[in-house]
C-alpha positions in Angstrom: 0.1 14.9 -37.1 0.3 18.2 -35.2 1.7 16.9 -31.9 3.6 13.9 -30.5 1.1 13.7 -27.6 -2.3 15.2 -26.9 -3.4 14.8 -23.3 -7.2 14.6 -22.9 -8.0 16.1 -19.5 -6.7 19.2 -17.7 -6.8 18.1 -14.1 -3.8 17.6 -12.0 -3.1 14.2 -13.6 -3.3 15.5 -17.2 -1.4 18.7 -16.5 1.4 16.8 -14.7 1.7 14.3 -17.6 1.9 17.2 -20.1 4.5 19.1 -18.0 6.8 16.1 -17.7 6.3 15.1 -21.3 7.1 18.6 -22.6 10.2 18.7 -20.3 11.3 15.4 -21.9 11.3 17.1 -25.3 7.9 15.9 -26.7 5.5 18.2 -28.6 2.5 18.3 -26.3 -1.0 19.8 -26.2 -3.7 19.5 -23.5 -7.4 19.2 -24.5 -10.1 20.1 -21.9 -13.1 22.4 -22.0 -12.7 23.3 -18.3 -9.1 22.9 -17.2 -8.8 22.1 -13.5 -12.5 22.3 -13.0 -13.3 18.6 -12.2 -12.0 16.4 -9.3 -8.9 18.5 -8.9 -11.0 21.6 -8.0 -12.9 19.7 -5.4 -10.1 17.7 -3.9 -8.8 18.3 -0.4 -5.3 17.5 -1.3 -4.3 14.9 1.3 -1.1 13.1 0.5 -1.8 10.4 3.0 -0.9 6.8 1.9 0.0 5.8 5.5 -3.2 7.0 7.3 -5.5 5.9 4.5 -4.1 2.4 4.1 -6.8 -0.3 4.1 -6.5 -4.0 4.6 -7.1 -5.1 1.0 -5.2 -2.4 -0.9 -1.5 -3.1 -0.3 -0.5 -2.6 -4.0 -2.2 0.9 -3.8 -0.2 1.6 -0.6 3.1 0.8 -2.3 2.3 3.0 -5.3 1.1 5.8 -2.9 4.3 5.7 -0.9 6.4 5.8 -4.1 4.5 8.8 -5.3 4.7 10.6 -1.9 8.5 10.2 -2.2 8.4 12.1 -5.5 6.2 14.9 -4.1 9.0 16.9 -2.4 10.9 17.4 -5.6 7.7 17.8 -7.6 6.5 20.6 -5.3 9.9 22.3 -5.2 10.0 22.5 -9.0 6.5 24.0 -9.2 6.8 26.4 -6.2 8.0 29.9 -6.9 7.0 33.5 -6.0 4.7 33.7 -9.0 2.9 30.4 -8.2 3.3 29.7 -4.5 2.1 26.2 -3.4 0.5 25.4 -0.1 2.5 22.2 0.7 2.6 20.9 4.2 4.6 18.0 5.6 3.4 18.0 9.2 1.7 14.6 8.9 -1.7 13.3 9.6 -3.2 12.9 13.1 -5.9 10.1 13.3 -8.1 10.4 16.3 -10.9 8.3 17.9 -14.1 9.9 19.2 -15.0 6.9 21.4 -13.6 3.7 23.0 -15.0 1.7 20.2 -13.4 3.9 17.6 -10.1 3.7 19.4 -10.3 -0.1 19.2 -10.6 0.2 15.5 -7.5 2.5 15.3 -5.6 0.0 17.5 -6.3 -2.7 15.0 -5.2 -0.4 12.2 -2.0 0.5 14.0 -1.1 -3.2 14.3 -1.7 -3.6 10.6 0.5 -0.6 9.9 3.2 -2.0 12.1 3.1 -5.2 10.2 3.7 -3.3 7.0 6.6 -1.4 8.5 4.8 2.0 8.3 6.0 4.7 10.7 3.1 5.3 13.1 3.1 6.6 16.6 0.3 5.7 19.1 -0.9 8.6 21.2 -3.2 9.1 24.2 -6.0 11.6 24.0 -4.0 14.1 26.0 -1.1 13.8 23.7 -3.4 14.3 20.7 -4.7 17.5 22.2 -1.2 18.7 23.0 -0.5 18.5 19.2 -3.9 20.0 18.2 -5.4 22.0 21.0 -8.7 22.5 19.1 -9.6 18.8 19.4 -12.6 17.8 21.4 -12.0 16.9 25.1 -13.6 13.5 24.6 -11.0 12.3 22.0 -9.8 9.0 23.5 -6.5 8.5 21.6 -5.0 8.5 18.1 -2.2 7.8 15.7 0.4 10.2 14.3 1.4 9.4 10.7 4.3 11.8 10.4 5.2 10.7 6.8 1.9 12.0 5.4 1.6 15.5 3.8 -1.0 17.7 2.1 -1.1 20.3 -0.7 -3.7 22.7 -2.1 -4.7 21.2 -5.5 -6.1 24.4 -6.9 -2.7 26.1 -6.4 -1.0 23.1 -8.1 -3.3 23.4 -11.1 -2.4 27.1 -11.4 1.3 26.4 -11.1 1.2 23.6 -13.7 -0.7 25.9 -16.2 2.0 28.5 -15.8 4.8 25.9 -16.4 3.0 24.6 -19.5 2.6 28.2 -20.8 6.3 28.8 -20.3 7.1 25.6 -22.2 4.8 26.6 -25.1 2.2 23.8 -24.5 -1.2 24.9 -25.8 -4.4 24.3 -23.9 -7.1 23.4 -26.4 -10.4 24.4 -24.7 -12.6 21.7 -26.4 -14.3 18.6 -25.2 -13.0 15.4 -26.7 -15.8 13.3 -28.3 -13.8 10.4 -29.8 -10.2 9.8 -28.9 -9.8 7.7 -32.0 -10.3 10.9 -34.1 -7.5 12.9 -32.4 -4.6 13.7 -34.7 -1.5 13.0 -32.6 1.2 10.4 -32.3 -0.2 9.2 -29.0 -3.3 10.2 -26.9 -3.1 10.2 -23.1 -6.5 9.8 -21.6 -6.7 11.6 -18.3 -10.3 12.7 -18.3 -11.2 11.4 -14.9 -14.7 10.2 -14.4 -15.5 10.8 -18.1 -12.7 8.5 -19.3 -15.0 5.5 -19.5 -17.1 7.3 -22.1 -14.1 8.0 -24.3 -12.5 4.5 -24.3 -13.4 1.0 -23.2 -12.3 1.4 -19.6 -14.2 0.5 -16.4 -14.2 3.9 -14.9 -17.2 5.2 -13.0 -17.9 8.5 -11.1 -18.0 8.4 -7.3 -19.5 11.6 -5.9 -17.9 13.4 -3.0 -19.3 16.4 -1.2 -16.9 18.7 0.5 -17.0 21.9 2.5 -14.5 24.8 2.9 -14.5 26.8 6.1 -12.6 30.0 6.7 -10.9 30.6 10.0 -7.7 32.0 11.7 -4.3 30.8 10.5 -3.0 28.0 12.6 -6.5 26.7 13.6 -5.1 23.3 12.9 -1.5 22.5 12.2 -1.9 19.2 10.4 -4.5 17.1 8.7 -6.8 15.5 11.2 -8.8 12.4 10.4 -11.5 11.6 12.9 -13.1 8.2 13.4 -16.6 8.9 14.5 -19.0 5.9 15.0 -16.9 4.0 12.5 -17.0 6.7 9.8 -14.1 8.9 8.8 -14.2 12.7 8.7 -11.1 14.6 7.7 -10.1 18.2 8.1 -7.3 19.5 6.0 -5.7 22.9 6.9 -4.5 25.6 4.5 -1.8 28.1 5.2 -4.2 31.0 4.9 -6.6 29.7 7.5 -9.0 27.8 5.2 -10.1 24.4 6.4 -11.4 21.6 4.1 -13.9 19.1 5.4 -14.7 16.0 3.5 -15.9 13.9 2.2 -18.9 11.8 1.3 -18.7 8.8 -1.0 -21.8 8.3 -3.0 -22.6 6.1 -6.0 -24.8 8.6 -7.8 -23.6 8.6 -11.3 -22.7 12.1 -12.7 -24.8 14.0 -10.2 -23.0 16.9 -8.6 -25.7 18.3 -6.4 -24.7 19.5 -3.0 -27.4 18.2 -0.6 -28.5 19.4 2.8 -28.0 15.8 4.2 -24.4 15.7 2.9 -23.5 19.1 4.5 -25.2 18.1 7.8 -23.3 14.8 7.8 -19.9 16.4 7.3 -20.5 19.1 9.9 -22.0 16.6 12.4 -19.0 14.3 12.3 -16.3 17.0 12.1 -17.9 18.9 15.1 -17.4 15.8 17.3 -13.7 15.9 16.5 -13.1 19.7 16.4 -16.1 21.5 18.1 -14.8 24.9 17.2 -15.5 24.5 13.5 -19.1 25.7 14.2 -17.8 29.2 14.8 -16.0 29.4 11.4 -17.3 30.9 8.2 -18.8 28.5 5.7 -17.0 29.7 2.6 -17.9 27.0 0.0 -19.8 23.8 -0.6 -18.9 21.7 -3.6 -19.5 18.2 -5.0 -16.9 16.5 -7.2 -16.6 13.2 -9.0 -13.8 10.8 -8.3 -12.9 8.4 -11.1 -13.3 4.9 -9.6 -12.3 1.5 -10.8 -13.5 -2.0 -9.8 -10.3 -2.8 -7.8 -9.6 0.8 -6.7 -6.2 0.8 -8.5 -5.7 3.4 -11.2 -5.4 2.7 -14.9 -1.9 3.7 -16.1 -0.5 2.5 -19.4 -1.4 1.5 -22.9 -5.0 0.5 -23.6 -4.9 -2.8 -25.5 -5.7 -2.5 -29.2 -5.5 1.3 -29.3 -2.9 4.1 -29.4 -4.3 5.4 -26.2 -2.3 5.6 -23.0 -4.6 5.6 -19.9 -3.9 7.9 -16.9 -7.1 7.7 -15.1 -9.2 5.9 -12.4 -7.3 7.3 -9.5 -10.3 7.5 -7.2 -9.6 9.4 -4.0 -5.8 9.4 -4.7 -5.5 11.6 -7.8 -3.5 14.4 -6.2 -1.2 11.9 -4.4 -0.5 9.8 -7.5 0.1 12.7 -9.9 4.0 12.5 -9.8 4.0 8.7 -10.1 1.5 8.8 -13.0 3.4 11.4 -14.9 6.7 9.6 -14.5 5.2 6.3 -15.6 3.4 7.7 -18.6 6.4 9.6 -19.9 8.5 6.5 -19.6 6.0 4.7 -21.8 5.9 7.6 -24.3 9.7 7.7 -24.6 10.1 3.9 -25.0 11.2 3.1 -21.5 10.1 0.5 -19.1 7.2 1.7 -16.9 8.6 0.0 -13.8 7.5 -2.9 -11.5 5.0 -0.9 -9.4 3.2 0.3 -12.6 2.4 -3.3 -13.6 -0.5 -3.4 -11.1 -2.0 -0.4 -12.9 -1.9 -2.0 -16.4 -5.3 -1.3 -18.1 -4.9 -4.7 -19.8 -6.0 -6.4 -16.5 -9.6 -5.7 -17.5 -9.3 -6.7 -21.1 -11.7 -9.5 -22.2 
């Protein structure tokens, strides 16, 4: 046995687990042929459990809020002059493009109030006061001040630097069979490919995303627009980049960027922030989110194996990285995973 733990998967989830496990004194290695090149490379980096809450996913909300609470310390430990993070805590502004869309946001606000979530209702004029680039026709919105955002690509870079300092090797190989890996424990954090490496119900959900380049301060916070019942989000970066996303497509492992996907994103985002049409189109990309049947991640021991799952995070991989790392390391060191982690037990799908 060469290591206490081998983490299969070098995205934000896998690297975060490896970092925390190494800091806890375990001998760790990471195995991935393309570290940080999957969903982490495509992700917009919204840390938005409040604005993204849905009516049927309250367990996911509780986990998301717990992980958001961990992000401040997590980011502070990673951030230094050699690996600066782009971590913003200015919240999310949800806006409606029409009266019908505003009615939907009003219903959502009542649900958020019922859950005790901090949300402020705003008029269209108040929304434009916060974000002057919004379209004149915006009818109103909600300010979710607790939400945050981060640049996932910078997080991956910072995590790799921390692992190198801790002496954690990155094995640039693709795992074929987790059963054959020589280690005390195997943490499976291979995203959409996890289902092919263990008996887990993980499937790829395609998301097309655009990156625009504009002036610094074009937007001051994440803006989520509701346009004809569909959500379009715009996430700012400190250097002026703006991330537009994202489609949700059940297309298997296809990562083709389509003209229709690009058109759809630009069409909806333009109704929220018309000025985006003047910005440079810097990048188009399609990534694969690892989805599960109930939209909750798989975190914990896989029954009948020595594998610990850390996968199936769907659209919330960046948000849930600190929570997942903390939960997995507790399991690796013989501790209790915690009450919230019970909802993520992979055993819930066992025959």
